[in-house]
FISE-966326 format. One record per residue (C-alpha): residue in one letter; x, y, z; residue number from 1. Coordinates in nm, 3 decimals. Layout:
<"A" <X Y Z> NUM>
...
//
This chain:
<"X" <-5.298 4.824 -1.749> 1>
<"X" <-5.402 4.758 -2.089> 2>
<"X" <-5.094 4.807 -2.229> 3>
<"X" <-4.930 4.519 -2.049> 4>
<"X" <-5.181 4.317 -2.154> 5>
<"X" <-5.100 4.384 -2.525> 6>
<"X" <-4.769 4.305 -2.446> 7>
<"X" <-4.806 4.035 -2.306> 8>
<"X" <-5.041 3.847 -2.549> 9>
<"X" <-4.779 3.979 -2.840> 10>
<"X" <-4.464 3.840 -2.652> 11>
<"X" <-4.685 3.460 -2.619> 12>
<"X" <-4.733 3.522 -2.984> 13>
<"X" <-4.335 3.583 -3.086> 14>
<"X" <-4.244 3.354 -2.775> 15>
<"X" <-4.416 3.112 -2.992> 16>
<"X" <-4.174 3.140 -3.274> 17>
<"X" <-3.889 3.137 -3.041> 18>
<"X" <-4.006 2.772 -2.899> 19>
<"X" <-4.028 2.599 -3.212> 20>
<"X" <-3.623 2.744 -3.319> 21>
<"X" <-3.512 2.643 -2.999> 22>
<"X" <-3.691 2.321 -3.005> 23>
<"X" <-3.492 2.259 -3.356> 24>
<"X" <-3.142 2.317 -3.136> 25>
<"X" <-3.240 2.128 -2.861> 26>
<"X" <-3.322 1.816 -3.050> 27>
<"X" <-2.997 1.808 -3.215> 28>
<"X" <-2.869 1.832 -2.879> 29>
<"X" <-3.024 1.599 -2.679> 30>
<"X" <-2.966 1.339 -2.989> 31>
<"X" <-2.559 1.440 -3.021> 32>
<"X" <-2.479 1.587 -2.752> 33>
<"X" <-2.335 1.907 -2.950> 34>
<"X" <-2.462 2.279 -2.981> 35>
<"X" <-2.492 2.382 -3.316> 36>
<"X" <-2.356 2.728 -3.355> 37>
<"X" <-2.485 2.762 -3.712> 38>
<"X" <-2.806 2.687 -3.573> 39>
<"X" <-2.914 3.083 -3.692> 40>
<"X" <-2.788 3.083 -3.973> 41>
<"X" <-2.962 2.786 -4.082> 42>
<"X" <-3.283 2.993 -3.966> 43>
<"X" <-3.165 3.326 -4.190> 44>
<"X" <-3.074 3.054 -4.518> 45>
<"X" <-3.460 2.958 -4.464> 46>
<"X" <-3.566 3.278 -4.431> 47>
<"X" <-3.355 3.377 -4.769> 48>
<"X" <-3.466 3.078 -4.957> 49>
<"X" <-3.857 3.211 -4.826> 50>
<"X" <-3.799 3.572 -4.936> 51>
<"X" <-3.658 3.452 -5.335> 52>
<"X" <-3.919 3.173 -5.379> 53>
<"X" <-4.210 3.490 -5.298> 54>
<"X" <-3.984 3.730 -5.481> 55>
<"X" <-3.965 3.517 -5.788> 56>
<"X" <-4.261 3.284 -5.775> 57>
<"X" <-4.487 3.535 -5.630> 58>
<"X" <-4.606 3.278 -5.398> 59>
<"X" <-4.744 3.329 -5.051> 60>
<"X" <-4.546 3.287 -4.757> 61>
<"X" <-4.717 2.988 -4.595> 62>
<"X" <-4.648 2.829 -4.898> 63>
<"X" <-4.334 2.909 -4.954> 64>
<"X" <-4.303 2.735 -4.599> 65>
<"X" <-4.408 2.374 -4.763> 66>
<"X" <-4.121 2.409 -4.991> 67>
<"X" <-3.844 2.584 -4.730> 68>
<"X" <-3.902 2.290 -4.486> 69>
<"X" <-3.791 1.995 -4.657> 70>
<"X" <-3.540 2.179 -4.853> 71>
<"X" <-3.370 2.264 -4.494> 72>
<"X" <-3.404 1.914 -4.321> 73>
<"X" <-3.264 1.765 -4.642> 74>
<"X" <-2.994 2.031 -4.596> 75>
<"X" <-2.943 1.932 -4.262> 76>
<"X" <-2.964 1.591 -4.298> 77>
<"X" <-2.698 1.623 -4.574> 78>
<"X" <-2.440 1.801 -4.349> 79>
<"X" <-2.479 1.556 -4.062> 80>
<"X" <-2.408 1.235 -4.307> 81>
<"X" <-2.116 1.438 -4.460> 82>
<"X" <-1.867 1.645 -4.222> 83>
<"X" <-2.012 1.597 -3.900> 84>
<"X" <-2.047 1.229 -3.925> 85>
<"X" <-1.706 1.202 -4.049> 86>
<"X" <-1.580 1.426 -3.744> 87>
<"X" <-1.718 1.124 -3.563> 88>
<"X" <-1.569 0.889 -3.660> 89>
<"X" <-1.254 1.016 -3.709> 90>
<"X" <-1.244 1.211 -3.384> 91>
<"X" <-1.375 0.865 -3.200> 92>
<"X" <-1.512 1.073 -2.912> 93>
<"X" <-1.851 1.103 -2.778> 94>
<"X" <-1.869 1.491 -2.802> 95>
<"X" <-1.538 1.590 -3.050> 96>
<"X" <-1.453 1.977 -2.958> 97>
<"X" <-1.427 2.012 -3.344> 98>
<"X" <-1.746 1.960 -3.448> 99>
<"X" <-1.856 2.294 -3.175> 100>
<"X" <-1.534 2.499 -3.379> 101>
<"X" <-1.690 2.371 -3.731> 102>
<"X" <-2.010 2.472 -3.652> 103>
<"X" <-1.917 2.811 -3.533> 104>
<"X" <-1.650 2.847 -3.847> 105>
<"X" <-2.000 2.741 -4.108> 106>
<"X" <-2.234 3.034 -3.947> 107>
<"X" <-1.935 3.278 -3.992> 108>
<"X" <-1.914 3.111 -4.333> 109>
<"X" <-2.305 3.164 -4.380> 110>
<"X" <-2.317 3.490 -4.267> 111>
<"X" <-2.035 3.633 -4.473> 112>
<"X" <-2.171 3.438 -4.834> 113>
<"X" <-2.518 3.589 -4.768> 114>
<"X" <-2.335 3.948 -4.736> 115>
<"X" <-2.149 3.907 -5.050> 116>
<"X" <-2.486 3.764 -5.248> 117>
<"X" <-2.744 3.973 -5.093> 118>
<"X" <-2.541 4.274 -4.945> 119>
<"X" <-2.650 4.392 -4.601> 120>
<"X" <-2.930 4.588 -4.685> 121>
<"X" <-3.235 4.446 -4.483> 122>
<"X" <-3.585 4.317 -4.686> 123>
<"X" <-3.904 4.278 -4.647> 124>
<"X" <-4.173 4.085 -4.772> 125>
<"X" <-4.528 4.216 -4.848> 126>
<"X" <-4.830 4.031 -4.823> 127>
<"X" <-5.219 4.109 -4.891> 128>
<"X" <-5.217 4.076 -4.470> 129>
<"X" <-4.849 4.227 -4.401> 130>
<"X" <-4.998 4.479 -4.073> 131>
<"X" <-5.343 4.405 -4.105> 132>
<"X" <-5.449 4.307 -3.733> 133>
<"X" <-5.774 4.185 -3.554> 134>
<"X" <-5.947 4.327 -3.239> 135>
<"X" <-5.970 4.045 -2.948> 136>
<"X" <-6.171 4.266 -2.670> 137>
<"X" <-5.894 4.583 -2.580> 138>
<"X" <-5.644 4.400 -2.768> 139>
<"X" <-5.455 4.447 -3.125> 140>
<"X" <-5.362 4.110 -3.244> 141>
<"X" <-5.127 4.091 -3.557> 142>
<"X" <-5.245 3.839 -3.821> 143>
<"X" <-4.883 3.736 -3.950> 144>
<"X" <-4.788 3.678 -3.601> 145>
<"X" <-5.079 3.507 -3.515> 146>
<"X" <-5.056 3.265 -3.794> 147>
<"X" <-4.699 3.238 -3.666> 148>
<"X" <-4.818 3.183 -3.331> 149>
<"X" <-5.060 2.870 -3.421> 150>
<"X" <-4.882 2.677 -3.724> 151>
<"X" <-4.579 2.702 -3.406> 152>
<"X" <-4.789 2.501 -3.196> 153>
<"X" <-4.921 2.279 -3.468> 154>
<"X" <-4.546 2.216 -3.567> 155>
<"X" <-4.460 2.139 -3.218> 156>
<"X" <-4.752 1.935 -3.149> 157>
<"X" <-4.644 1.706 -3.490> 158>
<"X" <-4.248 1.702 -3.300> 159>
<"X" <-4.433 1.538 -2.953> 160>
<"X" <-4.631 1.309 -3.184> 161>
<"X" <-4.324 1.173 -3.386> 162>
<"X" <-4.090 1.184 -3.099> 163>
<"X" <-4.372 0.954 -2.889> 164>
<"X" <-4.538 0.805 -3.131> 165>
<"X" <-4.361 0.678 -3.411> 166>
<"X" <-4.068 0.401 -3.440> 167>
<"X" <-3.843 0.660 -3.575> 168>
<"X" <-3.912 0.890 -3.284> 169>
<"X" <-3.827 0.588 -2.988> 170>
<"X" <-3.524 0.553 -3.194> 171>
<"X" <-3.401 0.875 -3.144> 172>
<"X" <-3.535 0.891 -2.754> 173>
<"X" <-3.343 0.565 -2.713> 174>
<"X" <-3.023 0.684 -2.883> 175>
<"X" <-3.037 1.012 -2.681> 176>
<"X" <-3.114 0.844 -2.356> 177>
<"X" <-2.828 0.573 -2.397> 178>
<"X" <-2.627 0.543 -2.763> 179>
<"X" <-2.466 0.240 -2.642> 180>
<"X" <-2.723 0.033 -2.563> 181>
<"X" <-2.939 0.154 -2.868> 182>
<"X" <-2.677 0.037 -3.079> 183>
<"X" <-2.632 -0.290 -2.925> 184>
<"X" <-3.045 -0.318 -3.000> 185>
<"X" <-2.992 -0.252 -3.337> 186>
<"X" <-2.996 0.109 -3.415> 187>
<"X" <-2.830 0.262 -3.642> 188>
<"X" <-2.683 0.596 -3.462> 189>
<"X" <-2.592 0.775 -3.783> 190>
<"X" <-2.882 0.721 -3.945> 191>
<"X" <-3.029 0.857 -3.628> 192>
<"X" <-2.785 1.181 -3.599> 193>
<"X" <-2.870 1.285 -3.918> 194>
<"X" <-3.285 1.285 -3.900> 195>
<"X" <-3.233 1.415 -3.597> 196>
<"X" <-3.025 1.714 -3.744> 197>
<"X" <-3.249 1.733 -3.997> 198>
<"X" <-3.554 1.735 -3.801> 199>
<"X" <-3.412 2.029 -3.617> 200>
<"X" <-3.298 2.211 -3.972> 201>
<"X" <-3.622 2.159 -4.061> 202>
<"X" <-3.804 2.352 -3.804> 203>
<"X" <-3.563 2.650 -3.824> 204>
<"X" <-3.680 2.649 -4.171> 205>
<"X" <-4.019 2.650 -4.119> 206>
<"X" <-3.946 2.916 -3.869> 207>
<"X" <-3.787 3.145 -4.090> 208>
<"X" <-4.072 3.113 -4.346> 209>
<"X" <-4.329 3.206 -4.018> 210>
<"X" <-4.108 3.483 -4.021> 211>
<"X" <-4.089 3.625 -4.324> 212>
<"X" <-4.432 3.841 -4.345> 213>
<"X" <-4.336 4.023 -4.060> 214>
<"X" <-3.947 4.012 -3.983> 215>
<"X" <-3.669 4.164 -4.151> 216>
<"X" <-3.415 3.941 -4.331> 217>
<"X" <-3.072 4.040 -4.361> 218>
<"X" <-2.752 3.859 -4.346> 219>
<"X" <-2.705 3.855 -3.928> 220>
<"X" <-3.045 3.804 -3.887> 221>
<"X" <-2.948 3.443 -3.738> 222>
<"X" <-2.736 3.558 -3.462> 223>
<"X" <-3.013 3.738 -3.309> 224>
<"X" <-3.252 3.427 -3.299> 225>
<"X" <-2.934 3.188 -3.250> 226>
<"X" <-2.827 3.365 -2.924> 227>
<"X" <-3.222 3.361 -2.775> 228>
<"X" <-3.257 3.004 -2.914> 229>
<"X" <-2.964 2.881 -2.747> 230>
<"X" <-3.060 3.113 -2.421> 231>
<"X" <-3.445 2.928 -2.440> 232>
<"X" <-3.224 2.561 -2.410> 233>
<"X" <-3.048 2.631 -2.135> 234>
<"X" <-3.310 2.837 -1.939> 235>
<"X" <-3.558 2.555 -2.011> 236>
<"X" <-3.358 2.239 -1.959> 237>
<"X" <-3.088 2.117 -2.248> 238>
<"X" <-3.253 1.873 -2.426> 239>
<"X" <-3.564 1.844 -2.296> 240>
<"X" <-3.833 1.958 -2.586> 241>
<"X" <-4.095 2.074 -2.330> 242>
<"X" <-3.823 2.265 -2.161> 243>
<"X" <-3.760 2.460 -2.514> 244>
<"X" <-4.148 2.510 -2.573> 245>
<"X" <-4.231 2.696 -2.194> 246>
<"X" <-3.866 2.905 -2.230> 247>
<"X" <-3.975 3.004 -2.591> 248>
<"X" <-4.269 3.171 -2.447> 249>
<"X" <-4.132 3.294 -2.139> 250>
<"X" <-3.835 3.467 -2.277> 251>
<"X" <-4.126 3.576 -2.540> 252>
<"X" <-4.330 3.739 -2.268> 253>
<"X" <-3.997 3.921 -2.062> 254>
<"X" <-3.887 4.048 -2.341> 255>
<"X" <-4.280 4.209 -2.424> 256>
<"X" <-4.343 4.389 -2.071> 257>
<"X" <-3.983 4.481 -1.951> 258>
<"X" <-4.023 4.717 -2.278> 259>
<"X" <-4.359 4.827 -2.117> 260>
<"X" <-4.108 4.994 -1.873> 261>
<"X" <-3.754 4.995 -2.027> 262>
<"X" <-3.561 5.025 -2.347> 263>
<"X" <-3.552 4.728 -2.595> 264>
<"X" <-3.165 4.708 -2.471> 265>
<"X" <-3.196 4.719 -2.084> 266>
<"X" <-3.510 4.393 -2.152> 267>
<"X" <-3.253 4.238 -2.322> 268>
<"X" <-2.954 4.237 -2.022> 269>
<"X" <-3.294 4.126 -1.819> 270>
<"X" <-3.260 3.839 -1.992> 271>
<"X" <-2.912 3.759 -1.992> 272>
<"X" <-2.925 3.814 -1.643> 273>
<"X" <-3.217 3.513 -1.649> 274>
<"X" <-2.976 3.323 -1.838> 275>
<"X" <-2.701 3.336 -1.579> 276>
<"X" <-2.948 3.341 -1.266> 277>
<"X" <-3.012 3.007 -1.411> 278>
<"X" <-2.624 2.881 -1.514> 279>
<"X" <-2.564 2.966 -1.143> 280>
<"X" <-2.844 2.787 -0.916> 281>
<"X" <-2.990 2.532 -1.128> 282>
<"X" <-2.770 2.451 -1.409> 283>
<"X" <-2.993 2.158 -1.539> 284>
<"X" <-3.240 2.466 -1.637> 285>
<"X" <-3.625 2.532 -1.506> 286>
<"X" <-3.771 2.158 -1.678> 287>
<"X" <-3.477 1.945 -1.681> 288>
<"X" <-3.394 1.657 -1.428> 289>
<"X" <-3.107 1.641 -1.206> 290>
<"X" <-2.907 1.377 -1.286> 291>
<"X" <-2.799 1.125 -1.024> 292>
//
């Protein structure tokens, strides 16, 4: 029983990171109705940026996160402002297929550029608290994972605050609900797209920095988390921030507890079975709203 409890706590801590990554993807989809297939590769970029800041400048990973986050916001903003908005104008459709193909191609480009520049070998960061733990009753808690979970919760709360309490948040929600009406109300939809994409990219940037103290960095690491974030978004309800949060915690729990009884490979099969089951029986997701 103690081992299951330990696994459950570890799963919740990792689920917090999953949630933050998935919230970024869900935010982008909620506004633009487009899945960013390069979402995981933006995470990889954030991890490598953090790694080099830590290695070359000798700064703490959490200080690096303060640099990586705005950098990824600017990258996401520029990416949306340049090629994606150009394609939206050219295609003159709400969800052009060309953008899906473009982001899928971009993911392959970023993976291969990282492979050429940094090689296939996995890299790791060593800090004074790497591998350190503290006891919570019978459980052993990893300090880097605990920090990552706490910061993820704070960032999630910040996103909710921005979306519900600020003018730009209300503009994002209005554009997500009905972009034509939002445009008639004077909202610059192209600018909102850029802000939403930048915010989603910033979330994966800080997620990458939080992963660096306890997770290996390699060119295809984005595929690992990108696929999970897509599953979480579908599981929680596409476009639902709340669903992405709870979906991430759920996936983290399922993975951690399942590995106590079966191999990690079979645990991943369980996750995919949940994904398929949701698509079959509740396509709107566990927390998504049924469309009338």
